[in-house]
N, CA, C and O atoms as a GROMACS GRO file, in nm:
protein
  280
    1UNK      N    1   7.199   6.169   5.781
    1UNK     CA    2   7.248   6.233   5.659
    1UNK      C    3   7.170   6.358   5.629
    1UNK      O    4   7.051   6.368   5.657
    2UNK      N    5   7.242   6.456   5.569
    2UNK     CA    6   7.166   6.580   5.526
    2UNK      C    7   7.108   6.550   5.393
    2UNK      O    8   7.144   6.456   5.324
    3UNK      N    9   7.009   6.642   5.358
    3UNK     CA   10   6.946   6.634   5.227
    3UNK      C   11   7.047   6.647   5.116
    3UNK      O   12   7.035   6.581   5.013
    4UNK      N   13   7.150   6.732   5.137
    4UNK     CA   14   7.252   6.755   5.036
    4UNK      C   15   7.331   6.618   5.015
    4UNK      O   16   7.355   6.581   4.900
    5UNK      N   17   7.365   6.552   5.112
    5UNK     CA   18   7.445   6.426   5.092
    5UNK      C   19   7.358   6.320   5.024
    5UNK      O   20   7.406   6.248   4.937
    6UNK      N   21   7.232   6.310   5.062
    6UNK     CA   22   7.141   6.210   4.998
    6UNK      C   23   7.117   6.251   4.853
    6UNK      O   24   7.126   6.165   4.765
    7UNK      N   25   7.089   6.364   4.825
    7UNK     CA   26   7.061   6.401   4.685
    7UNK      C   27   7.185   6.395   4.603
    7UNK      O   28   7.178   6.360   4.485
    8UNK      N   29   7.304   6.429   4.662
    8UNK     CA   30   7.425   6.420   4.580
    8UNK      C   31   7.457   6.276   4.538
    8UNK      O   32   7.502   6.251   4.426
    9UNK      N   33   7.434   6.186   4.625
    9UNK     CA   34   7.458   6.040   4.602
    9UNK      C   35   7.354   6.002   4.496
    9UNK      O   36   7.390   5.946   4.393
   10UNK      N   37   7.228   6.033   4.520
   10UNK     CA   38   7.124   5.987   4.426
   10UNK      C   39   7.145   6.033   4.289
   10UNK      O   40   7.141   5.954   4.195
   11UNK      N   41   7.170   6.165   4.271
   11UNK     CA   42   7.188   6.217   4.134
   11UNK      C   43   7.318   6.165   4.066
   11UNK      O   44   7.323   6.141   3.946
   12UNK      N   45   7.419   6.151   4.148
   12UNK     CA   46   7.549   6.096   4.092
   12UNK      C   47   7.516   5.956   4.030
   12UNK      O   48   7.546   5.930   3.914
   13UNK      N   49   7.461   5.876   4.103
   13UNK     CA   50   7.422   5.741   4.060
   13UNK      C   51   7.334   5.740   3.941
   13UNK      O   52   7.350   5.659   3.850
   14UNK      N   53   7.238   5.830   3.940
   14UNK     CA   54   7.134   5.839   3.833
   14UNK      C   55   7.205   5.887   3.708
   14UNK      O   56   7.164   5.851   3.597
   15UNK      N   57   7.315   5.971   3.721
   15UNK     CA   58   7.384   6.022   3.597
   15UNK      C   59   7.492   5.924   3.558
   15UNK      O   60   7.556   5.944   3.455
   16UNK      N   61   7.515   5.820   3.633
   16UNK     CA   62   7.609   5.714   3.597
   16UNK      C   63   7.757   5.740   3.626
   16UNK      O   64   7.846   5.678   3.567
   17UNK      N   65   7.783   5.839   3.725
   17UNK     CA   66   7.916   5.866   3.757
   17UNK      C   67   7.965   5.782   3.881
   17UNK      O   68   7.887   5.750   3.970
   18UNK      N   69   8.096   5.750   3.881
   18UNK     CA   70   8.153   5.685   4.010
   18UNK      C   71   8.191   5.798   4.092
   18UNK      O   72   8.198   5.912   4.048
   19UNK      N   73   8.216   5.762   4.220
   19UNK     CA   74   8.272   5.858   4.319
   19UNK      C   75   8.401   5.911   4.270
   19UNK      O   76   8.428   6.031   4.280
   20UNK      N   77   8.484   5.822   4.217
   20UNK     CA   78   8.622   5.857   4.172
   20UNK      C   79   8.607   5.959   4.052
   20UNK      O   80   8.681   6.057   4.045
   21UNK      N   81   8.522   5.936   3.968
   21UNK     CA   82   8.508   6.027   3.856
   21UNK      C   83   8.476   6.164   3.895
   21UNK      O   84   8.530   6.261   3.843
   22UNK      N   85   8.383   6.173   3.992
   22UNK     CA   86   8.338   6.305   4.040
   22UNK      C   87   8.458   6.374   4.122
   22UNK      O   88   8.486   6.493   4.110
   23UNK      N   89   8.522   6.289   4.203
   23UNK     CA   90   8.641   6.336   4.271
   23UNK      C   91   8.749   6.393   4.174
   23UNK      O   92   8.809   6.498   4.200
   24UNK      N   93   8.769   6.324   4.070
   24UNK     CA   94   8.869   6.367   3.967
   24UNK      C   95   8.830   6.505   3.910
   24UNK      O   96   8.913   6.594   3.896
   25UNK      N   97   8.690   6.519   3.875
   25UNK     CA   98   8.645   6.645   3.819
   25UNK      C   99   8.666   6.753   3.919
   25UNK      O  100   8.706   6.863   3.881
   26UNK      N  101   8.641   6.729   4.044
   26UNK     CA  102   8.654   6.830   4.149
   26UNK      C  103   8.798   6.858   4.192
   26UNK      O  104   8.827   6.954   4.264
   27UNK      N  105   8.887   6.770   4.144
   27UNK     CA  106   9.028   6.774   4.188
   27UNK      C  107   9.049   6.764   4.332
   27UNK      O  108   9.122   6.842   4.394
   28UNK      N  109   8.979   6.661   4.387
   28UNK     CA  110   8.997   6.621   4.530
   28UNK      C  111   9.014   6.471   4.529
   28UNK      O  112   8.997   6.406   4.426
   29UNK      N  113   9.049   6.416   4.646
   29UNK     CA  114   9.059   6.274   4.662
   29UNK      C  115   8.926   6.206   4.669
   29UNK      O  116   8.830   6.265   4.717
   30UNK      N  117   8.916   6.078   4.621
   30UNK     CA  118   8.787   6.011   4.640
   30UNK      C  119   8.737   6.007   4.784
   30UNK      O  120   8.616   6.007   4.808
   31UNK      N  121   8.830   6.003   4.883
   31UNK     CA  122   8.781   6.000   5.024
   31UNK      C  123   8.721   6.126   5.058
   31UNK      O  124   8.620   6.127   5.128
   32UNK      N  125   8.780   6.245   5.012
   32UNK     CA  126   8.722   6.376   5.040
   32UNK      C  127   8.586   6.385   4.983
   32UNK      O  128   8.496   6.441   5.046
   33UNK      N  129   8.566   6.332   4.862
   33UNK     CA  130   8.431   6.339   4.795
   33UNK      C  131   8.334   6.245   4.879
   33UNK      O  132   8.219   6.282   4.906
   34UNK      N  133   8.381   6.131   4.917
   34UNK     CA  134   8.302   6.035   5.001
   34UNK      C  135   8.249   6.112   5.124
   34UNK      O  136   8.135   6.088   5.166
   35UNK      N  137   8.324   6.198   5.181
   35UNK     CA  138   8.281   6.269   5.304
   35UNK      C  139   8.161   6.353   5.266
   35UNK      O  140   8.072   6.368   5.350
   36UNK      N  141   8.151   6.410   5.145
   36UNK     CA  142   8.039   6.488   5.102
   36UNK      C  143   7.912   6.400   5.101
   36UNK      O  144   7.805   6.442   5.143
   37UNK      N  145   7.928   6.283   5.054
   37UNK     CA  146   7.809   6.191   5.042
   37UNK      C  147   7.769   6.134   5.179
   37UNK      O  148   7.653   6.098   5.200
   38UNK      N  149   7.864   6.126   5.271
   38UNK     CA  150   7.841   6.081   5.409
   38UNK      C  151   7.791   6.196   5.505
   38UNK      O  152   7.754   6.171   5.620
   39UNK      N  153   7.792   6.314   5.455
   39UNK     CA  154   7.744   6.428   5.534
   39UNK      C  155   7.853   6.476   5.634
   39UNK      O  156   7.822   6.554   5.724
   40UNK      N  157   7.976   6.431   5.619
   40UNK     CA  158   8.082   6.467   5.712
   40UNK      C  159   8.143   6.612   5.675
   40UNK      O  160   8.192   6.689   5.758
   41UNK      N  161   8.134   6.634   5.547
   41UNK     CA  162   8.189   6.769   5.497
   41UNK      C  163   8.102   6.821   5.398
   41UNK      O  164   8.024   6.744   5.341
   42UNK      N  165   8.106   6.957   5.368
   42UNK     CA  166   8.028   7.025   5.261
   42UNK      C  167   8.136   7.088   5.170
   42UNK      O  168   8.246   7.125   5.210
   43UNK      N  169   8.092   7.095   5.045
   43UNK     CA  170   8.186   7.149   4.945
   43UNK      C  171   8.186   7.300   4.954
   43UNK      O  172   8.092   7.363   5.003
   44UNK      N  173   8.293   7.355   4.907
   44UNK     CA  174   8.300   7.502   4.897
   44UNK      C  175   8.208   7.548   4.791
   44UNK      O  176   8.161   7.464   4.715
   45UNK      N  177   8.176   7.679   4.778
   45UNK     CA  178   8.092   7.728   4.682
   45UNK      C  179   8.139   7.687   4.542
   45UNK      O  180   8.058   7.635   4.466
   46UNK      N  181   8.263   7.708   4.506
   46UNK     CA  182   8.315   7.669   4.385
   46UNK      C  183   8.292   7.526   4.350
   46UNK      O  184   8.254   7.493   4.238
   47UNK      N  185   8.317   7.444   4.445
   47UNK     CA  186   8.291   7.292   4.417
   47UNK      C  187   8.144   7.270   4.402
   47UNK      O  188   8.108   7.188   4.317
   48UNK      N  189   8.056   7.332   4.473
   48UNK     CA  190   7.915   7.313   4.454
   48UNK      C  191   7.872   7.350   4.312
   48UNK      O  192   7.794   7.276   4.252
   49UNK      N  193   7.918   7.458   4.260
   49UNK     CA  194   7.893   7.506   4.124
   49UNK      C  195   7.940   7.394   4.016
   49UNK      O  196   7.870   7.362   3.920
   50UNK      N  197   8.061   7.341   4.043
   50UNK     CA  198   8.111   7.237   3.952
   50UNK      C  199   8.021   7.112   3.960
   50UNK      O  200   7.992   7.051   3.857
   51UNK      N  201   7.975   7.074   4.083
   51UNK     CA  202   7.895   6.961   4.099
   51UNK      C  203   7.765   6.975   4.033
   51UNK      O  204   7.720   6.876   3.974
   52UNK      N  205   7.698   7.086   4.033
   52UNK     CA  206   7.572   7.109   3.980
   52UNK      C  207   7.586   7.110   3.820
   52UNK      O  208   7.500   7.060   3.747
   53UNK      N  209   7.695   7.168   3.776
   53UNK     CA  210   7.713   7.169   3.635
   53UNK      C  211   7.736   7.027   3.580
   53UNK      O  212   7.673   6.987   3.483
   54UNK      N  213   7.823   6.957   3.639
   54UNK     CA  214   7.862   6.819   3.595
   54UNK      C  215   7.749   6.717   3.614
   54UNK      O  216   7.734   6.623   3.537
   55UNK      N  217   7.672   6.739   3.715
   55UNK     CA  218   7.555   6.643   3.733
   55UNK      C  219   7.424   6.687   3.669
   55UNK      O  220   7.318   6.625   3.684
   56UNK      N  221   7.438   6.800   3.597
   56UNK     CA  222   7.327   6.856   3.523
   56UNK      C  223   7.207   6.872   3.611
   56UNK      O  224   7.100   6.822   3.578
   57UNK      N  225   7.222   6.940   3.719
   57UNK     CA  226   7.120   6.976   3.809
   57UNK      C  227   7.141   7.109   3.869
   57UNK      O  228   7.245   7.167   3.836
   58UNK      N  229   7.059   7.169   3.952
   58UNK     CA  230   7.075   7.299   4.010
   58UNK      C  231   7.134   7.277   4.151
   58UNK      O  232   7.119   7.173   4.215
   59UNK      N  233   7.203   7.387   4.193
   59UNK     CA  234   7.254   7.388   4.324
   59UNK      C  235   7.138   7.394   4.425
   59UNK      O  236   7.145   7.333   4.532
   60UNK      N  237   7.033   7.464   4.390
   60UNK     CA  238   6.913   7.462   4.478
   60UNK      C  239   6.863   7.325   4.507
   60UNK      O  240   6.832   7.294   4.622
   61UNK      N  241   6.855   7.242   4.409
   61UNK     CA  242   6.808   7.105   4.426
   61UNK      C  243   6.898   7.029   4.516
   61UNK      O  244   6.850   6.959   4.606
   62UNK      N  245   7.035   7.041   4.495
   62UNK     CA  246   7.134   6.969   4.587
   62UNK      C  247   7.121   7.016   4.729
   62UNK      O  248   7.140   6.938   4.822
   63UNK      N  249   7.088   7.142   4.746
   63UNK     CA  250   7.085   7.201   4.879
   63UNK      C  251   6.948   7.182   4.947
   63UNK      O  252   6.934   7.211   5.065
   64UNK      N  253   6.852   7.134   4.875
   64UNK     CA  254   6.720   7.115   4.935
   64UNK      C  255   6.628   7.232   4.928
   64UNK      O  256   6.522   7.232   4.989
   65UNK      N  257   6.670   7.333   4.853
   65UNK     CA  258   6.592   7.450   4.834
   65UNK      C  259   6.486   7.439   4.728
   65UNK      O  260   6.398   7.524   4.720
   66UNK      N  261   6.493   7.335   4.645
   66UNK     CA  262   6.392   7.306   4.542
   66UNK      C  263   6.380   7.153   4.527
   66UNK      O  264   6.476   7.080   4.550
   67UNK      N  265   6.263   7.108   4.491
   67UNK     CA  266   6.245   6.963   4.473
   67UNK      C  267   6.251   6.926   4.325
   67UNK      O  268   6.224   6.812   4.287
   68UNK      N  269   6.286   7.023   4.242
   68UNK     CA  270   6.296   6.994   4.102
   68UNK      C  271   6.443   6.991   4.068
   68UNK      O  272   6.512   7.091   4.087
   69UNK      N  273   6.494   6.875   4.016
   69UNK     CA  274   6.635   6.860   3.984
   69UNK      C  275   6.688   6.958   3.883
   69UNK      O  276   6.806   6.992   3.891
   70UNK      N  277   6.607   7.009   3.785
   70UNK     CA  278   6.655   7.104   3.690
   70UNK      C  279   6.579   7.231   3.691
   70UNK      O  280   6.610   7.322   3.613
   0.00000   0.00000   0.00000
């Protein structure tokens, strides 16, 4: 798995969101979101921004460019 997929799952769980809740926020199917966490797909830039905002973290953290979540 990529650092993105690992961090995405970890921070989602830490913030108390289900996969379905995040998928609904992103307006994608739960399966499509699951592919992000499995490292099979990567979100578009727009979806990455929404993920960072909703999960109260930085896109740099999700992408592995920073080790500080905020």
